[in-house]
C-alpha positions, 0 to 999 in steps of 0.5 A: 344800934342800927343793923348797919352799925352792928355789921360794921362793929362785927367786921372790925372785931373780925379784923382785929382777931385776924391780925392778932392770930397772924402775929401769934402764928408768925412767931412760932414755926414747925420742926421743918423750915425756918422763917424768913419774915418775922412779924413785928407783933402788936407793938414796938419791941421793948428795949429792942427797936427793929432795924431799918429794912435796908439789907439782906437777911442772911445767916451769920451762925447756926448749929443743927439740933442734935438731940435731947441733953442727957439728964435734963428730962425732968427739969430742963434748965428751970430757974437758970440762965443759959448764955450761949457764946456763938461766933459770927461769920458776917456782920450786920445792923440787926439780929434775930435769933431762933430758939428750938424745942425740937427734942422737948416733951412739953412746952418751953417757956422763955420769959426773958431772952437777950443778945449782945456782942461779947466784950472779948473772946471766951467771956460771958461779959457783954461789950458796953451798950450792946445788950438787947432784950429780945421780943417775940411778937412784941412780947418779952416772953414766948412759949415754944411748943414741943418739936417746934422753934420760934424766931425772935423779932429783929433787934437793932444791934451793930453785929461785927463780923468774926466776933462772939455774940452772947445769946441768953435765955431764961426758963423759969419752969421745968420744960423737959429735955433740953434741945442741944448741940453737944460738940460746940468747941466753944465754951458757953455759960450758965447762971442761977436765976434770971441773969439775961440782962446782966452785962458783966457776966459775973453771975455766970460761974458754970461753964458748958461745952454745949449750945442749948436752945439757940439754933441760928442767928441771922443778921440784916447785912448790907455786905453779904448777899446770901448764905452758904450752908455747909452740912456735914459730920464731925469733920465739919463740926470741928470736933478736934479743933482747938476749943474756943478758937474758931478753927473749923474749916468752915471758919476758914472759908468764912474768912476767905469769903469775907476778905478775898477780892472777887469772892462771893459775898456769902455768909457761912453757917455750919450744920455739921453734927458729929457722927452724922450720916447720909442714910441712917440716923445715929440714935433712936428717938429719945421718947415716942414721937420725938425725932431721932437723935443725930438725924440722917442728912436725908431726914434733916436736909429740909430743916437744917439746910434748905430752911436757913435764911438767905441760902444761895449755895450748899456744901455737902461733906458727908459719907465717911460715917456711913462707911465706918459706923455700924451698920456699915454701908459697904455699898458705894452705890447707895451712899452716892444715891443718897448724896445725889438725892440731897443735890436733887432737893437743893436743885428744886430750890435753884441752889448750887451744890458743891460736894467734898470727897471723903478723906482717908482713914488708914490707921483708924481703928475701924479701917479695913481694906474693904471699907477703903475700897468703898471710900475710893468708889464714892470719891470716883463718883464725886470726881466724875461730876455725876453727884454734885455741881462741883466738888472740893477734893479734901482727900487729895489735899490732906492725904499722904502722897506716899500712902494715900490711905492715910492723912498726912501727919501734920494734918492728922489730929492723932486718931487717923480720921479727924484733922488737926488745926493745920488740917482744918486750915488746909481744908478751908484754903483748898476750897475754890470759892468760885465754885459757889457761884451760879445756880444748881443745874436742872439735872446732873 
């Protein structure tokens, strides 16, 4: 072999190494931020042809990882298939799925995963000819390191708007704590063995109120031009809404953006975590080196909000738990400063921010006149225009006009804090969708 030929062979080998390394790296991302571009990998996806590139990648559904599922530290979901049921806000002609091992202590091995359109609401059965095998860098299996997440290759699938999708994973070996979202208000399903490609759902005899591993679904949309990310607490998580009925206020907002003439053509993704606060974490880390459980909005904003696909606008509905939960943040200034910091971070990305006033909680077991005064002081700052680009006045919309310390009876779920289905609808209908237009101001 001549020296020239040797150099040529060496250059070719180096080029192959670079391409393969890039493909491997493209599939797995860190704990912060989400991928907007996904490598097709070293070969065509198996049983999951990539969609044409026309359109915009937007988030159609998401849920923030909130902690490590109790009782899963030893075995995770080893030897079981998890069929998560998630609800779309907009449709598209391709889908990609994000799987999270944020709270894992060891690598999570997923040997098979799939996505399908559900045959009907609240069922593990797939609609005919919609089940697609998911691939990751062209392979059907993927290893998600602890504290990280992975985005699948795009799968060719017609995804309807306002419909249920089935995202199924199978992990054959113990993976340690399961990353989950505990208050899904949606029934998902579990089966023994690898049932990822079972379209009938007959093997899925166990029901679950959690979302496990899956943290986002994006679609390639020719209708939506961007994503609205709503970050909030249980009032956004929809903890008292009817199970399986998609009656959170964000669902109402998604319907309006999709259906109303003149509304911005944005999808809506819900990043609410029940109990969430602006300033402090809700729970300690489940083990050394792990993130806190129920992480504060300030600590999760980059990952859960700014890292979402196609984000154009942000809605912030937070602060009530800072006031109500121990240790109480009885200083309105500190809460408002935290809200302003979220706005500053969004403005750095050119994003518009709409904030919500804090709704009343008179009659709740945690109510005191002093805490009520803090709530009113925060709301006064929000209404002044010095915290967000615009605001939605949920307080005014849901309070009892004869006793503004309390929710109006028909909007109260019964605990004097969380709305009823009628209350959630009122929140979604109150929102001025035109407030979502435009970029964030340079300074408030």
